[in-house]
C-alpha positions as a Python dict, from the first residue, in 0.01 Angstrom:
ca = {
    (1, 'X'): (0, 0, 0),
    (2, 'X'): (-293, -215, -76),
    (3, 'X'): (-626, -112, -51),
    (4, 'X'): (-969, -322, -7),
    (5, 'X'): (-1302, -216, -48),
    (6, 'X'): (-1615, -399, 85),
    (7, 'X'): (-1582, -810, 59),
    (8, 'X'): (-1757, -934, -288),
    (9, 'X'): (-2086, -1078, -309),
    (10, 'X'): (-2157, -1392, -101),
    (11, 'X'): (-1957, -1332, 152),
    (12, 'X'): (-2073, -1329, 553),
    (13, 'X'): (-2115, -1027, 702),
    (14, 'X'): (-2103, -1032, 1057),
    (15, 'X'): (-2414, -964, 1277),
    (16, 'X'): (-2417, -569, 1320),
    (17, 'X'): (-2358, -391, 1607),
    (18, 'X'): (-2698, -236, 1735),
    (19, 'X'): (-2675, 166, 1647),
    (20, 'X'): (-2633, 393, 1889),
    (21, 'X'): (-2414, 153, 2094),
    (22, 'X'): (-2113, 311, 2244),
    (23, 'X'): (-1914, -18, 2053),
    (24, 'X'): (-2016, 106, 1743),
    (25, 'X'): (-1737, 148, 1527),
    (26, 'X'): (-1917, 305, 1198),
    (27, 'X'): (-1713, 565, 1035),
    (28, 'X'): (-1410, 507, 1278),
    (29, 'X'): (-1091, 479, 1131),
    (30, 'X'): (-821, 267, 1326),
    (31, 'X'): (-442, 246, 1290),
    (32, 'X'): (-292, -76, 1407),
    (33, 'X'): (138, -100, 1329),
    (34, 'X'): (242, -457, 1328),
    (35, 'X'): (-159, -518, 1267),
    (36, 'X'): (-81, -841, 999),
    (37, 'X'): (-40, -1117, 1263),
    (38, 'X'): (-43, -1145, 1621),
    (39, 'X'): (-200, -944, 1887),
    (40, 'X'): (-214, -658, 1596),
    (41, 'X'): (-408, -852, 1385),
    (42, 'X'): (-654, -973, 1699),
    (43, 'X'): (-714, -583, 1752),
    (44, 'X'): (-740, -545, 1407),
    (45, 'X'): (-1036, -791, 1341),
    (46, 'X'): (-1216, -714, 1628),
    (47, 'X'): (-1219, -362, 1495),
    (48, 'X'): (-1388, -451, 1177),
    (49, 'X'): (-1583, -658, 1323),
    (50, 'X'): (-1735, -369, 1492),
    (51, 'X'): (-1724, -135, 1200),
    (52, 'X'): (-1409, 57, 1231),
    (53, 'X'): (-1233, 92, 872),
    (54, 'X'): (-870, -47, 1011),
    (55, 'X'): (-503, 66, 832),
    (56, 'X'): (-230, -206, 926),
    (57, 'X'): (137, -106, 865),
    (58, 'X'): (417, -397, 873),
    (59, 'X'): (697, -502, 690),
    (60, 'X'): (628, -812, 550),
    (61, 'X'): (417, -723, 232),
    (62, 'X'): (250, -1101, 178),
    (63, 'X'): (181, -1124, 545),
    (64, 'X'): (7, -742, 479),
    (65, 'X'): (-217, -834, 176),
    (66, 'X'): (-286, -1164, 409),
    (67, 'X'): (-410, -975, 660),
    (68, 'X'): (-585, -739, 490),
    (69, 'X'): (-789, -975, 265),
    (70, 'X'): (-859, -1151, 613),
    (71, 'X'): (-1007, -809, 736),
    (72, 'X'): (-1174, -703, 419),
    (73, 'X'): (-1416, -1023, 436),
    (74, 'X'): (-1584, -795, 742),
    (75, 'X'): (-1765, -586, 538),
    (76, 'X'): (-1505, -262, 589),
    (77, 'X'): (-1256, -74, 405),
    (78, 'X'): (-870, -158, 450),
    (79, 'X'): (-584, -50, 400),
    (80, 'X'): (-209, -225, 430),
    (81, 'X'): (96, 2, 445),
    (82, 'X'): (407, -166, 422),
    (83, 'X'): (639, 82, 699),
    (84, 'X'): (953, 39, 913),
    (85, 'X'): (855, 226, 1196),
    (86, 'X'): (1204, 235, 1340),
    (87, 'X'): (1282, 473, 1003),
    (88, 'X'): (1154, 792, 1099),
    (89, 'X'): (1100, 946, 732),
    (90, 'X'): (907, 605, 645),
    (91, 'X'): (650, 664, 958),
    (92, 'X'): (570, 1047, 849),
    (93, 'X'): (496, 926, 490),
    (94, 'X'): (271, 615, 629),
    (95, 'X'): (70, 878, 890),
    (96, 'X'): (19, 1098, 532),
    (97, 'X'): (-62, 778, 337),
    (98, 'X'): (-323, 658, 607),
    (99, 'X'): (-502, 1010, 643),
    (100, 'X'): (-495, 1068, 227),
    (101, 'X'): (-693, 720, 208),
    (102, 'X'): (-912, 774, 470),
    (103, 'X'): (-934, 1172, 601),
    (104, 'X'): (-852, 1102, 955),
    (105, 'X'): (-685, 845, 1246),
    (106, 'X'): (-955, 801, 1530),
    (107, 'X'): (-716, 562, 1705),
    (108, 'X'): (-398, 411, 1717),
    (109, 'X'): (-260, 74, 1863),
    (110, 'X'): (132, 150, 1854),
    (111, 'X'): (209, -226, 1823),
    (112, 'X'): (479, -319, 1621),
    (113, 'X'): (758, -453, 1773),
    (114, 'X'): (1065, -704, 1824),
    (115, 'X'): (1207, -951, 2089),
    (116, 'X'): (1565, -981, 2216),
    (117, 'X'): (1816, -1246, 2116),
    (118, 'X'): (2103, -1132, 2338),
    (119, 'X'): (2305, -1417, 2477),
    (120, 'X'): (2300, -1258, 2846),
    (121, 'X'): (2346, -920, 2964),
    (122, 'X'): (2690, -874, 2973),
    (123, 'X'): (2731, -1049, 2623),
    (124, 'X'): (2443, -796, 2528),
    (125, 'X'): (2648, -604, 2161),
    (126, 'X'): (2547, -194, 2117),
    (127, 'X'): (2388, -319, 1793),
    (128, 'X'): (2146, -593, 1981),
    (129, 'X'): (2064, -306, 2216),
    (130, 'X'): (1972, -59, 1940),
    (131, 'X'): (1810, -325, 1672),
    (132, 'X'): (1559, -350, 1988),
    (133, 'X'): (1533, 55, 2065),
    (134, 'X'): (1470, 150, 1708),
    (135, 'X'): (1176, -45, 1707),
    (136, 'X'): (997, -115, 2013),
    (137, 'X'): (1094, 268, 2148),
    (138, 'X'): (1185, 522, 1841),
    (139, 'X'): (912, 359, 1619),
    (140, 'X'): (674, 396, 1888),
    (141, 'X'): (712, 763, 1960),
    (142, 'X'): (803, 816, 1611),
    (143, 'X'): (413, 679, 1561),
    (144, 'X'): (269, 840, 1857),
    (145, 'X'): (441, 1181, 1746),
    (146, 'X'): (301, 1165, 1371),
    (147, 'X'): (-53, 1052, 1485),
    (148, 'X'): (-67, 1277, 1770),
    (149, 'X'): (-15, 1581, 1545),
    (150, 'X'): (-288, 1472, 1325),
    (151, 'X'): (-515, 1446, 1621),
    (152, 'X'): (-417, 1806, 1800),
    (153, 'X'): (-419, 1971, 1445),
    (154, 'X'): (-795, 1820, 1435),
    (155, 'X'): (-891, 1973, 1718),
    (156, 'X'): (-755, 2289, 1638),
    (157, 'X'): (-988, 2286, 1308),
    (158, 'X'): (-1284, 2224, 1583),
    (159, 'X'): (-1317, 1886, 1494),
    (160, 'X'): (-1374, 1779, 1910),
    (161, 'X'): (-1396, 1413, 1876),
    (162, 'X'): (-1027, 1336, 2010),
    (163, 'X'): (-887, 1019, 1986),
    (164, 'X'): (-737, 694, 2138),
    (165, 'X'): (-342, 582, 2143),
    (166, 'X'): (-296, 236, 2325),
    (167, 'X'): (49, 108, 2308),
    (168, 'X'): (138, -254, 2368),
    (169, 'X'): (372, -308, 2660),
    (170, 'X'): (490, -627, 2833),
    (171, 'X'): (567, -748, 3203),
    (172, 'X'): (906, -697, 3126),
    (173, 'X'): (873, -333, 3204),
    (174, 'X'): (741, -420, 3564),
    (175, 'X'): (911, -719, 3648),
    (176, 'X'): (1242, -736, 3453),
    (177, 'X'): (1383, -973, 3167),
    (178, 'X'): (1653, -1159, 3166),
    (179, 'X'): (1864, -1136, 2906),
    (180, 'X'): (1619, -920, 2740),
    (181, 'X'): (1712, -630, 2970),
    (182, 'X'): (1718, -393, 2643),
    (183, 'X'): (1346, -570, 2594),
    (184, 'X'): (1225, -474, 2918),
    (185, 'X'): (1345, -129, 2893),
    (186, 'X'): (1194, -44, 2589),
    (187, 'X'): (905, -136, 2705),
    (188, 'X'): (895, 64, 3009),
    (189, 'X'): (1013, 356, 2793),
    (190, 'X'): (661, 326, 2630),
    (191, 'X'): (445, 348, 2954),
    (192, 'X'): (595, 651, 3056),
    (193, 'X'): (567, 755, 2703),
    (194, 'X'): (237, 684, 2738),
    (195, 'X'): (111, 825, 3032),
    (196, 'X'): (335, 1158, 2953),
    (197, 'X'): (71, 1212, 2642),
    (198, 'X'): (-206, 1123, 2813),
    (199, 'X'): (-155, 1426, 3040),
    (200, 'X'): (-24, 1670, 2824),
    (201, 'X'): (-304, 1581, 2552),
    (202, 'X'): (-609, 1523, 2740),
    (203, 'X'): (-692, 1895, 2668),
    (204, 'X'): (-676, 1772, 2292),
    (205, 'X'): (-929, 1515, 2343),
    (206, 'X'): (-660, 1252, 2318),
    (207, 'X'): (-678, 932, 2518),
    (208, 'X'): (-362, 743, 2593),
    (209, 'X'): (-346, 378, 2753),
    (210, 'X'): (-97, 37, 2724),
    (211, 'X'): (-198, -294, 2706),
    (212, 'X'): (35, -554, 2861),
    (213, 'X'): (-12, -915, 2753),
    (214, 'X'): (86, -1235, 2979),
    (215, 'X'): (226, -1545, 2740),
    (216, 'X'): (31, -1509, 2410),
    (217, 'X'): (75, -1729, 2123),
    (218, 'X'): (263, -1537, 1838),
    (219, 'X'): (539, -1551, 1620),
    (220, 'X'): (736, -1387, 1845),
    (221, 'X'): (675, -1666, 2113),
    (222, 'X'): (692, -1923, 1870),
    (223, 'X'): (1064, -2042, 1988),
    (224, 'X'): (960, -1996, 2330),
    (225, 'X'): (620, -2212, 2304),
    (226, 'X'): (852, -2478, 2093),
    (227, 'X'): (1068, -2537, 2386),
    (228, 'X'): (905, -2856, 2623),
    (229, 'X'): (1094, -2713, 2949),
    (230, 'X'): (945, -2376, 2898),
    (231, 'X'): (628, -2475, 2850),
    (232, 'X'): (613, -2756, 3142),
    (233, 'X'): (735, -2478, 3397),
    (234, 'X'): (546, -2191, 3280),
    (235, 'X'): (182, -2309, 3171),
    (236, 'X'): (86, -2436, 3501),
    (237, 'X'): (205, -2064, 3665),
    (238, 'X'): (-88, -1933, 3442),
    (239, 'X'): (-406, -1938, 3632),
    (240, 'X'): (-630, -1997, 3369),
    (241, 'X'): (-452, -2293, 3220),
    (242, 'X'): (-363, -2208, 2906),
    (243, 'X'): (-168, -1927, 2679),
    (244, 'X'): (-347, -1594, 2521),
    (245, 'X'): (-468, -1567, 2180),
    (246, 'X'): (-478, -1294, 1959),
    (247, 'X'): (-869, -1254, 1982),
    (248, 'X'): (-860, -1220, 2340),
    (249, 'X'): (-741, -867, 2279),
    (250, 'X'): (-996, -798, 2023),
    (251, 'X'): (-1300, -706, 2320),
    (252, 'X'): (-1017, -448, 2474),
    (253, 'X'): (-908, -262, 2150),
    (254, 'X'): (-1265, -229, 2078),
    (255, 'X'): (-1357, -57, 2412),
    (256, 'X'): (-1031, 180, 2356),
    (257, 'X'): (-1126, 265, 2058),
    (258, 'X'): (-1490, 350, 2145),
    (259, 'X'): (-1695, 639, 2331),
    (260, 'X'): (-1716, 372, 2619),
    (261, 'X'): (-1358, 410, 2727),
    (262, 'X'): (-1421, 831, 2677),
    (263, 'X'): (-1311, 871, 3073),
    (264, 'X'): (-1040, 640, 3068),
    (265, 'X'): (-651, 737, 3058),
    (266, 'X'): (-318, 643, 3150),
    (267, 'X'): (-368, 344, 3241),
    (268, 'X'): (-194, -7, 3196),
    (269, 'X'): (-458, -292, 3147),
    (270, 'X'): (-317, -613, 3179),
    (271, 'X'): (-463, -930, 2980),
    (272, 'X'): (-259, -1207, 3094),
    (273, 'X'): (-516, -1479, 3234),
    (274, 'X'): (-374, -1426, 3575),
    (275, 'X'): (-32, -1512, 3489),
    (276, 'X'): (197, -1193, 3653),
    (277, 'X'): (-101, -1227, 4000),
    (278, 'X'): (28, -1593, 4053),
}
C-alpha cells in the first residue's frame, strides 16, 4: 500500500470547483480498480481534479506508485493498493484497507480487466476462458459485492448518502468479438450484474451504471494499434476520426460520482467517438 498526501509546496494546484456545484467532490472517496493506467487512470485523474480523495488498485506496484504520485499533484489524498481482483480474499482485504484509510467508499469504478488471447473459438483452451473470466467477471463480482456491502451497512447505520458503482464493459458484450467469445461474455455479464444491482440496491441509495468504451489508446489496445492494417481499416469507421484517450472518460466519471447523477441508474453509457453508430 502506498499513501500519498497533499503535494509539496510549489506544486501548481488545479482551479477549484465552485463550492456548491454538483461536481464538487470535496470529501468524496472514490475507488478505481485498474486505476494505474488507461481508462482507470483517466477517470481517477478527473476525480482528483474535482476534489475527490482517490484509492487505486492495481497488480503492478511500480505503476501504482507512478499513478499515485501523478494523482497527488492535484492536492488530494491518494492511496494505492496492490490487489489482484480475481483473488476473493485479496479484494476483501483491499476493501477493508481502503475503508480504514479513508473511512468510507462513496463511488467504485469497477474497471480492472484483461484482454483475450485465443487463436480461435474452437482453439480456445479452458485455461484461457477461465483466465479472462477470473478477472473480468469474478473480479468485478468480488469488488462490487464488497463495496456494495459497505454501502448497505452505512445506509443501515443512518448514512443516507448512498453510493455509485460504475462498471467498464465493452461493445463485444452487445455485438460479439471473434476469437474473444470469453471476453465478450465476461463484459455482457457485467451489464446484467450492473442492472440487477441498480434494481436491488436503489433502496439503499446506490446507483449502478456501466461505461462502454470504443477504441481507446491504452496498454490493452497497443498491440492492435501497432498493426497498420487494423489502423487503416478501423480508424475510418470512427466518425470523430481519432482514437479515444483515457481523459475522455474523466467528465463522465465525475458526473457518475457526483450528485448530478443522483437519478441516473441502470444505464450503459457509450463513449466511442460514434464507432458503434456508424
